[in-house]
N, CA, C and O atoms as CSV, one atom per row, in Angstrom:
chain,resi,resn,atom,element,x,y,z
A,1,MET,N,N,-10.263,9.042,23.192
A,1,MET,CA,C,-9.028,8.647,22.554
A,1,MET,C,C,-9.323,8.330,21.095
A,1,MET,O,O,-10.357,7.746,20.771
A,2,GLU,N,N,-8.414,8.719,20.229
A,2,GLU,CA,C,-8.501,8.447,18.798
A,2,GLU,C,C,-7.417,7.426,18.444
A,2,GLU,O,O,-6.307,7.485,18.971
A,3,ILE,N,N,-7.739,6.505,17.561
A,3,ILE,CA,C,-6.763,5.500,17.122
A,3,ILE,C,C,-6.586,5.638,15.621
A,3,ILE,O,O,-7.558,5.646,14.866
A,4,VAL,N,N,-5.325,5.748,15.192
A,4,VAL,CA,C,-5.004,5.865,13.779
A,4,VAL,C,C,-4.163,4.656,13.381
A,4,VAL,O,O,-3.149,4.355,14.010
A,5,TYR,N,N,-4.601,3.964,12.322
A,5,TYR,CA,C,-3.846,2.840,11.767
A,5,TYR,C,C,-2.995,3.377,10.624
A,5,TYR,O,O,-3.475,4.141,9.787
A,6,ALA,N,N,-1.737,2.973,10.596
A,6,ALA,CA,C,-0.832,3.371,9.519
A,6,ALA,C,C,0.151,2.237,9.268
A,6,ALA,O,O,0.355,1.377,10.124
A,7,SER,N,N,0.750,2.245,8.100
A,7,SER,CA,C,1.770,1.246,7.758
A,7,SER,C,C,2.962,1.940,7.142
A,7,SER,O,O,2.821,2.910,6.397
A,8,LEU,N,N,4.135,1.432,7.462
A,8,LEU,CA,C,5.366,1.809,6.777
A,8,LEU,C,C,5.721,0.632,5.878
A,8,LEU,O,O,5.880,-0.493,6.352
A,9,HIS,N,N,5.843,0.895,4.584
A,9,HIS,CA,C,6.100,-0.170,3.615
A,9,HIS,C,C,7.603,-0.339,3.408
A,9,HIS,O,O,8.340,0.633,3.244
A,10,ARG,N,N,8.023,-1.568,3.419
A,10,ARG,CA,C,9.457,-1.875,3.306
A,10,ARG,C,C,9.996,-1.557,1.915
A,10,ARG,O,O,9.292,-1.669,0.911
A,11,ARG,N,N,11.244,-1.164,1.887
A,11,ARG,CA,C,11.931,-0.964,0.607
A,11,ARG,C,C,12.224,-2.310,-0.043
A,11,ARG,O,O,12.190,-2.433,-1.267
A,12,SER,N,N,12.511,-3.313,0.769
A,12,SER,CA,C,12.823,-4.642,0.263
A,12,SER,C,C,12.110,-5.686,1.112
A,12,SER,O,O,12.133,-5.625,2.341
A,13,THR,N,N,11.480,-6.638,0.446
A,13,THR,CA,C,10.836,-7.727,1.192
A,13,THR,C,C,11.733,-8.958,1.264
A,13,THR,O,O,11.338,-9.980,1.824
A,14,THR,N,N,12.933,-8.868,0.702
A,14,THR,CA,C,13.848,-10.011,0.750
A,14,THR,C,C,14.827,-9.924,1.907
A,14,THR,O,O,15.400,-10.936,2.311
A,15,ASP,N,N,15.026,-8.720,2.450
A,15,ASP,CA,C,15.920,-8.572,3.598
A,15,ASP,C,C,15.252,-9.141,4.847
A,15,ASP,O,O,14.039,-9.007,5.010
A,16,PRO,N,N,16.020,-9.769,5.725
A,16,PRO,CA,C,15.414,-10.285,6.965
A,16,PRO,C,C,14.944,-9.135,7.863
A,16,PRO,O,O,15.547,-8.063,7.893
A,17,VAL,N,N,13.872,-9.382,8.580
A,17,VAL,CA,C,13.341,-8.390,9.523
A,17,VAL,C,C,14.179,-8.457,10.800
A,17,VAL,O,O,14.269,-9.517,11.420
A,18,PRO,N,N,14.792,-7.343,11.203
A,18,PRO,CA,C,15.590,-7.361,12.430
A,18,PRO,C,C,14.726,-7.752,13.631
A,18,PRO,O,O,13.582,-7.308,13.729
A,19,PRO,N,N,15.247,-8.568,14.539
A,19,PRO,CA,C,14.446,-9.042,15.671
A,19,PRO,C,C,13.999,-7.930,16.608
A,19,PRO,O,O,12.982,-8.085,17.284
A,20,ASN,N,N,14.716,-6.819,16.673
A,20,ASN,CA,C,14.370,-5.730,17.584
A,20,ASN,C,C,13.698,-4.560,16.860
A,20,ASN,O,O,13.634,-3.453,17.395
A,21,GLU,N,N,13.201,-4.802,15.656
A,21,GLU,CA,C,12.686,-3.721,14.829
A,21,GLU,C,C,11.529,-2.954,15.470
A,21,GLU,O,O,11.520,-1.723,15.450
A,22,VAL,N,N,10.572,-3.654,16.027
A,22,VAL,CA,C,9.408,-2.979,16.604
A,22,VAL,C,C,9.844,-1.991,17.686
A,22,VAL,O,O,9.432,-0.832,17.664
A,23,GLY,N,N,10.653,-2.427,18.609
A,23,GLY,CA,C,11.124,-1.539,19.673
A,23,GLY,C,C,11.924,-0.363,19.142
A,23,GLY,O,O,11.806,0.758,19.636
A,24,GLU,N,N,12.729,-0.627,18.144
A,24,GLU,CA,C,13.545,0.430,17.546
A,24,GLU,C,C,12.660,1.494,16.881
A,24,GLU,O,O,12.884,2.689,17.067
A,25,VAL,N,N,11.666,1.067,16.114
A,25,VAL,CA,C,10.775,2.009,15.439
A,25,VAL,C,C,9.937,2.778,16.460
A,25,VAL,O,O,9.758,3.988,16.322
A,26,LEU,N,N,9.428,2.097,17.472
A,26,LEU,CA,C,8.649,2.796,18.497
A,26,LEU,C,C,9.496,3.867,19.181
A,26,LEU,O,O,9.011,4.968,19.442
A,27,GLY,N,N,10.735,3.556,19.466
A,27,GLY,CA,C,11.637,4.540,20.074
A,27,GLY,C,C,11.858,5.746,19.174
A,27,GLY,O,O,11.911,6.879,19.653
A,28,ILE,N,N,11.984,5.509,17.877
A,28,ILE,CA,C,12.165,6.606,16.921
A,28,ILE,C,C,10.922,7.496,16.897
A,28,ILE,O,O,11.029,8.722,16.909
A,29,LEU,N,N,9.746,6.875,16.864
A,29,LEU,CA,C,8.510,7.665,16.842
A,29,LEU,C,C,8.377,8.506,18.112
A,29,LEU,O,O,8.032,9.686,18.040
A,30,TRP,N,N,8.647,7.905,19.271
A,30,TRP,CA,C,8.547,8.658,20.525
A,30,TRP,C,C,9.555,9.801,20.558
A,30,TRP,O,O,9.261,10.868,21.098
A,31,ALA,N,N,10.725,9.593,19.995
A,31,ALA,CA,C,11.753,10.633,20.000
A,31,ALA,C,C,11.337,11.848,19.176
A,31,ALA,O,O,11.819,12.955,19.420
A,32,HIS,N,N,10.446,11.653,18.204
A,32,HIS,CA,C,10.046,12.746,17.316
A,32,HIS,C,C,8.623,13.246,17.556
A,32,HIS,O,O,8.159,14.150,16.860
A,33,ALA,N,N,7.933,12.672,18.527
A,33,ALA,CA,C,6.564,13.102,18.828
A,33,ALA,C,C,6.580,14.490,19.463
A,33,ALA,O,O,7.454,14.826,20.263
A,34,ARG,N,N,5.583,15.280,19.078
A,34,ARG,CA,C,5.439,16.632,19.633
A,34,ARG,C,C,4.229,16.667,20.565
A,34,ARG,O,O,3.255,15.948,20.340
A,35,PRO,N,N,4.281,17.485,21.596
A,35,PRO,CA,C,3.168,17.533,22.563
A,35,PRO,C,C,1.812,17.801,21.918
A,35,PRO,O,O,0.811,17.218,22.336
A,36,GLU,N,N,1.758,18.660,20.918
A,36,GLU,CA,C,0.472,19.002,20.297
A,36,GLU,C,C,-0.142,17.849,19.504
A,36,GLU,O,O,-1.307,17.921,19.114
A,37,GLU,N,N,0.625,16.797,19.265
A,37,GLU,CA,C,0.085,15.625,18.566
A,37,GLU,C,C,-0.683,14.697,19.508
A,37,GLU,O,O,-1.383,13.790,19.059
A,38,ASN,N,N,-0.549,14.927,20.806
A,38,ASN,CA,C,-1.300,14.176,21.823
A,38,ASN,C,C,-1.082,12.667,21.757
A,38,ASN,O,O,-2.009,11.898,22.009
A,39,LEU,N,N,0.124,12.240,21.422
A,39,LEU,CA,C,0.422,10.812,21.347
A,39,LEU,C,C,0.417,10.217,22.750
A,39,LEU,O,O,1.126,10.689,23.638
A,40,GLU,N,N,-0.382,9.187,22.936
A,40,GLU,CA,C,-0.500,8.536,24.236
A,40,GLU,C,C,0.173,7.164,24.239
A,40,GLU,O,O,0.784,6.771,25.233
A,41,HIS,N,N,0.060,6.440,23.131
A,41,HIS,CA,C,0.586,5.074,23.045
A,41,HIS,C,C,0.765,4.718,21.576
A,41,HIS,O,O,0.059,5.236,20.711
A,42,VAL,N,N,1.716,3.827,21.304
A,42,VAL,CA,C,1.926,3.309,19.943
A,42,VAL,C,C,2.177,1.818,20.061
A,42,VAL,O,O,2.918,1.373,20.937
A,43,SER,N,N,1.562,1.052,19.184
A,43,SER,CA,C,1.870,-0.368,19.100
A,43,SER,C,C,2.209,-0.683,17.642
A,43,SER,O,O,1.787,0.025,16.727
A,44,ALA,N,N,2.968,-1.744,17.444
A,44,ALA,CA,C,3.410,-2.083,16.087
A,44,ALA,C,C,3.515,-3.591,15.930
A,44,ALA,O,O,3.659,-4.339,16.896
A,45,ARG,N,N,3.437,-4.004,14.664
A,45,ARG,CA,C,3.601,-5.415,14.319
A,45,ARG,C,C,4.330,-5.491,12.979
A,45,ARG,O,O,3.915,-4.870,12.001
A,46,SER,N,N,5.414,-6.255,12.947
A,46,SER,CA,C,6.185,-6.425,11.717
A,46,SER,C,C,5.556,-7.483,10.828
A,46,SER,O,O,5.169,-8.560,11.282
A,47,GLU,N,N,5.468,-7.154,9.576
A,47,GLU,CA,C,5.057,-8.089,8.526
A,47,GLU,C,C,6.182,-8.118,7.509
A,47,GLU,O,O,7.071,-7.267,7.536
A,48,ARG,N,N,6.147,-9.085,6.621
A,48,ARG,CA,C,7.218,-9.225,5.630
A,48,ARG,C,C,7.348,-7.973,4.751
A,48,ARG,O,O,8.463,-7.568,4.422
A,49,ASP,N,N,6.228,-7.360,4.371
A,49,ASP,CA,C,6.260,-6.235,3.436
A,49,ASP,C,C,6.034,-4.870,4.084
A,49,ASP,O,O,6.129,-3.842,3.414
A,50,ARG,N,N,5.737,-4.858,5.376
A,50,ARG,CA,C,5.406,-3.582,6.011
A,50,ARG,C,C,5.515,-3.697,7.532
A,50,ARG,O,O,5.673,-4.783,8.088
A,51,LEU,N,N,5.425,-2.550,8.171
A,51,LEU,CA,C,5.311,-2.469,9.624
A,51,LEU,C,C,3.985,-1.768,9.893
A,51,LEU,O,O,3.803,-0.612,9.512
A,52,ASP,N,N,3.060,-2.463,10.546
A,52,ASP,CA,C,1.750,-1.897,10.867
A,52,ASP,C,C,1.820,-1.199,12.216
A,52,ASP,O,O,2.416,-1.707,13.165
A,53,LEU,N,N,1.198,-0.022,12.284
A,53,LEU,CA,C,1.221,0.791,13.496
A,53,LEU,C,C,-0.190,1.165,13.917
A,53,LEU,O,O,-1.051,1.431,13.079
A,54,LEU,N,N,-0.413,1.182,15.211
A,54,LEU,CA,C,-1.611,1.782,15.786
A,54,LEU,C,C,-1.127,2.918,16.673
A,54,LEU,O,O,-0.389,2.698,17.633
A,55,LEU,N,N,-1.549,4.135,16.343
A,55,LEU,CA,C,-1.173,5.312,17.112
A,55,LEU,C,C,-2.394,5.768,17.897
A,55,LEU,O,O,-3.435,6.077,17.317
A,56,TYR,N,N,-2.262,5.807,19.200
A,56,TYR,CA,C,-3.344,6.197,20.095
A,56,TYR,C,C,-3.108,7.648,20.499
A,56,TYR,O,O,-2.100,7.975,21.126
A,57,LEU,N,N,-4.043,8.503,20.135
A,57,LEU,CA,C,-3.915,9.928,20.398
A,57,LEU,C,C,-5.034,10.375,21.340
A,57,LEU,O,O,-6.195,10.010,21.155
A,58,LEU,N,N,-4.675,11.162,22.342
A,58,LEU,CA,C,-5.688,11.700,23.244
A,58,LEU,C,C,-6.631,12.596,22.457
A,58,LEU,O,O,-6.201,13.343,21.579
A,59,THR,N,N,-7.905,12.520,22.772
A,59,THR,CA,C,-8.875,13.395,22.140
A,59,THR,C,C,-8.631,14.808,22.662
A,59,THR,O,O,-8.599,15.027,23.873
A,60,PRO,N,N,-8.459,15.765,21.752
A,60,PRO,CA,C,-8.186,17.125,22.222
A,60,PRO,C,C,-9.383,17.743,22.926
A,60,PRO,O,O,-10.533,17.408,22.640
A,61,ARG,N,N,-9.100,18.639,23.839
A,61,ARG,CA,C,-10.160,19.390,24.508
A,61,ARG,C,C,-10.845,20.277,23.477
A,61,ARG,O,O,-10.195,20.747,22.544
A,62,PRO,N,N,-12.129,20.512,23.626
A,62,PRO,CA,C,-12.825,21.418,22.692
A,62,PRO,C,C,-12.138,22.778,22.645
A,62,PRO,O,O,-11.825,23.363,23.682
A,63,GLY,N,N,-11.913,23.263,21.456
A,63,GLY,CA,C,-11.275,24.561,21.275
A,63,GLY,C,C,-9.760,24.523,21.303
A,63,GLY,O,O,-9.120,25.546,21.059
A,64,ALA,N,N,-9.165,23.365,21.597
A,64,ALA,CA,C,-7.701,23.270,21.636
A,64,ALA,C,C,-7.145,23.342,20.214
A,64,ALA,O,O,-7.753,22.826,19.275
A,65,ALA,N,N,-6.001,23.978,20.066
A,65,ALA,CA,C,-5.366,24.119,18.758
A,65,ALA,C,C,-4.493,22.896,18.483
A,65,ALA,O,O,-3.269,22.954,18.598
A,66,THR,N,N,-5.136,21.799,18.123
A,66,THR,CA,C,-4.411,20.576,17.814
A,66,THR,C,C,-4.836,20.086,16.435
A,66,THR,O,O,-5.976,20.298,16.022
A,67,PRO,N,N,-3.924,19.432,15.722
A,67,PRO,CA,C,-4.276,18.919,14.402
A,67,PRO,C,C,-5.235,17.730,14.522
A,67,PRO,O,O,-5.274,17.063,15.556
A,68,PRO,N,N,-6.011,17.466,13.459
A,68,PRO,CA,C,-6.857,16.268,13.465
A,68,PRO,C,C,-5.982,15.019,13.634
A,68,PRO,O,O,-4.814,15.039,13.246
A,69,PRO,N,N,-6.520,13.939,14.204
A,69,PRO,CA,C,-5.713,12.748,14.494
A,69,PRO,C,C,-4.951,12.184,13.285
A,69,PRO,O,O,-3.771,11.856,13.405
A,70,VAL,N,N,-5.600,12.070,12.145
A,70,VAL,CA,C,-4.904,11.507,10.966
A,70,VAL,C,C,-3.764,12.423,10.540
A,70,VAL,O,O,-2.684,11.949,10.186
A,71,ALA,N,N,-3.997,13.725,10.572
A,71,ALA,CA,C,-2.942,14.676,10.207
A,71,ALA,C,C,-1.786,14.624,11.201
A,71,ALA,O,O,-0.624,14.692,10.802
A,72,ALA,N,N,-2.094,14.504,12.488
A,72,ALA,CA,C,-1.046,14.425,13.510
A,72,ALA,C,C,-0.208,13.162,13.332
A,72,ALA,O,O,1.020,13.210,13.416
A,73,ALA,N,N,-0.869,12.036,13.087
A,73,ALA,CA,C,-0.145,10.769,12.882
A,73,ALA,C,C,0.721,10.845,11.634
A,73,ALA,O,O,1.871,10.408,11.644
A,74,HIS,N,N,0.170,11.399,10.563
A,74,HIS,CA,C,0.931,11.508,9.317
A,74,HIS,C,C,2.148,12.408,9.503
A,74,HIS,O,O,3.240,12.084,9.036
A,75,SER,N,N,1.963,13.525,10.177
A,75,SER,CA,C,3.065,14.442,10.433
A,75,SER,C,C,4.179,13.755,11.230
A,75,SER,O,O,5.360,13.918,10.923
A,76,LEU,N,N,3.801,13.000,12.237
A,76,LEU,CA,C,4.783,12.268,13.046
A,76,LEU,C,C,5.547,11.257,12.193
A,76,LEU,O,O,6.770,11.161,12.304
A,77,LEU,N,N,4.853,10.511,11.354
A,77,LEU,CA,C,5.526,9.510,10.517
A,77,LEU,C,C,6.474,10.165,9.516
A,77,LEU,O,O,7.601,9.703,9.333
A,78,VAL,N,N,6.027,11.230,8.874
A,78,VAL,CA,C,6.877,11.920,7.897
A,78,VAL,C,C,8.114,12.492,8.581
A,78,VAL,O,O,9.234,12.310,8.102
A,79,ARG,N,N,7.911,13.177,9.695
A,79,ARG,CA,C,9.028,13.792,10.419
A,79,ARG,C,C,10.021,12.729,10.901
A,79,ARG,O,O,11.233,12.915,10.796
A,80,SER,N,N,9.510,11.630,11.424
A,80,SER,CA,C,10.379,10.546,11.903
A,80,SER,C,C,11.151,9.919,10.753
A,80,SER,O,O,12.344,9.643,10.884
A,81,HIS,N,N,10.485,9.692,9.631
A,81,HIS,CA,C,11.141,9.094,8.460
A,81,HIS,C,C,12.246,10.011,7.944
A,81,HIS,O,O,13.334,9.543,7.609
A,82,GLN,N,N,11.978,11.301,7.878
A,82,GLN,CA,C,12.976,12.251,7.385
A,82,GLN,C,C,14.186,12.337,8.310
A,82,GLN,O,O,15.312,12.507,7.843
A,83,ALA,N,N,13.965,12.224,9.604
A,83,ALA,CA,C,15.041,12.410,10.581
A,83,ALA,C,C,15.838,11.146,10.872
A,83,ALA,O,O,16.963,11.225,11.363
A,84,SER,N,N,15.269,9.984,10.575
A,84,SER,CA,C,15.895,8.732,10.987
A,84,SER,C,C,16.534,7.978,9.816
A,84,SER,O,O,15.831,7.553,8.899
A,85,PRO,N,N,17.855,7.811,9.840
A,85,PRO,CA,C,18.498,7.005,8.806
A,85,PRO,C,C,17.985,5.561,8.790
A,85,PRO,O,O,17.906,4.940,7.730
A,86,VAL,N,N,17.641,5.035,9.956
A,86,VAL,CA,C,17.125,3.661,10.033
A,86,VAL,C,C,15.807,3.548,9.276
A,86,VAL,O,O,15.628,2.630,8.475
A,87,LEU,N,N,14.888,4.472,9.524
A,87,LEU,CA,C,13.604,4.417,8.828
A,87,LEU,C,C,13.782,4.655,7.334
A,87,LEU,O,O,13.151,3.971,6.528
A,88,ARG,N,N,14.619,5.601,6.949
A,88,ARG,CA,C,14.834,5.863,5.512
A,88,ARG,C,C,15.440,4.660,4.814
A,88,ARG,O,O,15.103,4.375,3.664
A,89,ARG,N,N,16.332,3.950,5.496
A,89,ARG,CA,C,16.993,2.793,4.891
A,89,ARG,C,C,16.029,1.610,4.736
A,89,ARG,O,O,16.085,0.905,3.729
A,90,ARG,N,N,15.162,1.386,5.699
A,90,ARG,CA,C,14.290,0.203,5.689
A,90,ARG,C,C,12.938,0.409,5.024
A,90,ARG,O,O,12.376,-0.527,4.455
A,91,PHE,N,N,12.407,1.638,5.094
A,91,PHE,CA,C,11.023,1.860,4.674
A,91,PHE,C,C,10.911,2.963,3.630
A,91,PHE,O,O,11.710,3.899,3.600
A,92,GLN,N,N,9.907,2.833,2.782
A,92,GLN,CA,C,9.588,3.884,1.830
A,92,GLN,C,C,9.051,5.092,2.592
A,92,GLN,O,O,8.554,4.964,3.711
A,93,ALA,N,N,9.158,6.252,1.977
A,93,ALA,CA,C,8.616,7.457,2.597
A,93,ALA,C,C,7.102,7.324,2.721
A,93,ALA,O,O,6.460,6.758,1.836
A,94,PRO,N,N,6.527,7.833,3.796
A,94,PRO,CA,C,5.065,7.793,3.922
A,94,PRO,C,C,4.402,8.494,2.740
A,94,PRO,O,O,4.923,9.478,2.215
A,95,THR,N,N,3.269,7.985,2.338
A,95,THR,CA,C,2.540,8.570,1.217
A,95,THR,C,C,2.000,9.943,1.609
A,95,THR,O,O,1.916,10.258,2.796
A,96,PRO,N,N,1.637,10.753,0.633
A,96,PRO,CA,C,1.118,12.087,0.979
A,96,PRO,C,C,-0.090,11.995,1.893
A,96,PRO,O,O,-0.830,11.011,1.889
A,97,ASP,N,N,-0.267,13.044,2.671
A,97,ASP,CA,C,-1.384,13.135,3.600
A,97,ASP,C,C,-2.701,12.984,2.842
A,97,ASP,O,O,-2.923,13.675,1.848
A,98,PRO,N,N,-3.572,12.090,3.299
A,98,PRO,CA,C,-4.844,11.918,2.595
A,98,PRO,C,C,-5.713,13.163,2.698
A,98,PRO,O,O,-5.697,13.877,3.700
A,99,VAL,N,N,-6.462,13.400,1.645
A,99,VAL,CA,C,-7.375,14.546,1.631
A,99,VAL,C,C,-8.637,14.130,2.373
A,99,VAL,O,O,-9.263,13.133,2.014
A,100,PRO,N,N,-9.021,14.880,3.403
A,100,PRO,CA,C,-10.236,14.493,4.151
A,100,PRO,C,C,-11.469,14.587,3.253
A,100,PRO,O,O,-11.574,15.482,2.415
A,101,THR,N,N,-12.387,13.665,3.441
A,101,THR,CA,C,-13.638,13.702,2.707
A,101,THR,C,C,-14.742,14.138,3.643
A,101,THR,O,O,-14.700,13.846,4.838
A,102,GLU,N,N,-15.716,14.827,3.116
A,102,GLU,CA,C,-16.835,15.267,3.940
A,102,GLU,C,C,-17.929,14.239,3.881
A,102,GLU,O,O,-18.188,13.662,2.826
A,103,HIS,N,N,-18.582,14.001,5.011
A,103,HIS,CA,C,-19.673,13.020,5.074
A,103,HIS,C,C,-21.003,13.711,5.070
A,103,HIS,O,O,-22.042,13.052,5.118
């Protein structure tokens, strides 16, 4: 299993955080998840300036045509943000996909 940490940054830190926000955001992410992203579980925690997410992705089988975990998580966040008026209203758009570095 692969775990990807991500954050959605709030547009405003002065607006109150809705009490059901975590469940609402998790539902939005699940609604937009694609099978090839191998999403197994998502957890979230609201902070004043952001919503922190842990996305748990199944490790792909060798040779499977699946995106790398960070790319899959980023794609899910971007797609969900674009499709959801709730996410667009509350959170800034996810930052561009990070460029992988070689070790």
